[in-house]
N, C-alpha and C positions, 0 to 999 in steps of 0.2 A: 233273454239269455244272460246269465250272470257273467260278469267280466273278471277274468283271472289271467294273470301273467305267470306262466310256469317257468321255473328255473331249476337248474340242477345244483344241489347243495349237499355235500357229504353223501353222495351216492343215492340220494332220495329226490324224487320229483315233488316239489312243494309249491303251492300257490303263493303268490306275493300277497302280503297283508294289505288290506285297504287302508289308505292313509287319510288323515283328516284333510279337509279341503285345502287349507293353506299349503300343507306339505305336498299334497297330490299335484298341485300346479307346478311346484318346483322339481318334482321327481322326474328326472330325465334318464333314469337308470336303464330303461329299455329303449332301444332304437325302434324295435318292432312291437306293435301292439297286436298280439295274436290272441284271438278269443278262443278259449278252450276250457271246458268244464272239468276235464280230467286228462290224464296222460294219453289215453287212447285217442281222444279227439285231437290232441296235439300231433300225435303220430299220423293220423289220417290227413291232417292239414299239410304236414310235410310231404306225405306220399302224393297228395294231390298236386303239390308244387306251390311254392311261394310266388307271389306276383313279381314280375320282372322289375318293377319300381323299387323292390326291396333292396336291390343292389345300389341304386342311387341314394336311397335313404341312409344306408350304412356308410357309403362313401362320403356323403355330404357331412354326416355327423362326425366321422373320424377325421375329416379333412385330409383324405388321401386320394390319389389318382385312380382312374379306372385300372391302369396297369398294375398298381400296387395291390389293389383288392383282388384283381384277377389272379395275380401271382400267389397270394395267400390261399385262394380257392383252388389253385391249379386249374384255371379255366382259360382256355385259349381265347384270344380276342374274337376270332370268327364265331366260336361257340357262344360267347357273350352276345354278339350281335344277333345270332339266330334266336337266342332265348328272349331277347328284347322284342324281336318281331313276333315270336310265338306268344308272348305275354306272360310266361311263367317259366320257372326253373324246374328241372327234374329233381327227383328225390335226393340224390347225393349232393347236388348243388344247394338245395333247400336246407339240408342238414348242415352244410358248411356255413351258410349265412346265419342260420340259427345259432351255431356254435360261436360265431363272431359276436352275435348279439349277446349271448350268454357271458362271454368273456368281458364285454363292455359293461354289462349289468353288474357282474361281480366286482370289477374294478371301481365302478361308480359307487358301489356300496362301501368300498374302502375309503375313497377320497371325498365322496359327496360333492364333487365339483367337476363339471364337464371338461374344463380346460386341463386341470390336473390329471384327470382320467386319460384324456387324449395324449398328453405329454408322456405319462407313464407307459401307455401302451406302445408308444413309438420310440422309447428310449431303451438302448441295449442294457441288458441285465446280466451281471456276473452269474446269478443263480440260474440263468437260462443259456449258459455257454456264450454269452455276449450277443445273443440274438434279442430282438425286441419281443415283447410278449405277443404282439400281432404276428410276427414272423414265426415264432415258436408254435403258435396256435394253428398252423397249417395242416396239422395231423391231429387225430383224436388223442393219441398219447401226449402230444405236445400241449394240447389244450387242457388236458387233465392236469398236467404239471403246472401250467399257468394258474389254473384255479387253485391248486394246492398251494402255490406260492402266495396268491392273494389271501387265502385263508390263514397261512402262517403269519403274513403281515398284519391281518386283522387281529390275530392273537398276540402280536408283539414279538414274534420270532423273526429275526432279520437274517438268518443264515439259510 
């Protein structure tokens, strides 16, 4: 099965370009490696539910607490414990984890550095009403605005 990482960019789902070996080892832009040949396969994987260890992968990479990530996901601690016991998340929770992964990926493409990416995601931004990009990404419209901000920064527009 071919390996593709799908990400949302300018309202189009597009596969990540395969990088040369040296770059590929350094590229940490995606926290989750989701195998999907196309958008429908990605949707089906999200509907099936991401594995419960997905939460820990994202939490560890972002260096945030269970409570912080649960708050961003609007996920009660008891629900999180149930999902960990069940071994997978439901569709809505999987979409939220994927959205956080996407925000990380887009920010990493801007900074090309894990530490700078994490710092930026956790630093309040005037462009986001003094919320951090992670906090602002707790809803779909907020996540869209964070991605728009990242794209403006990529284009050199700082307002």
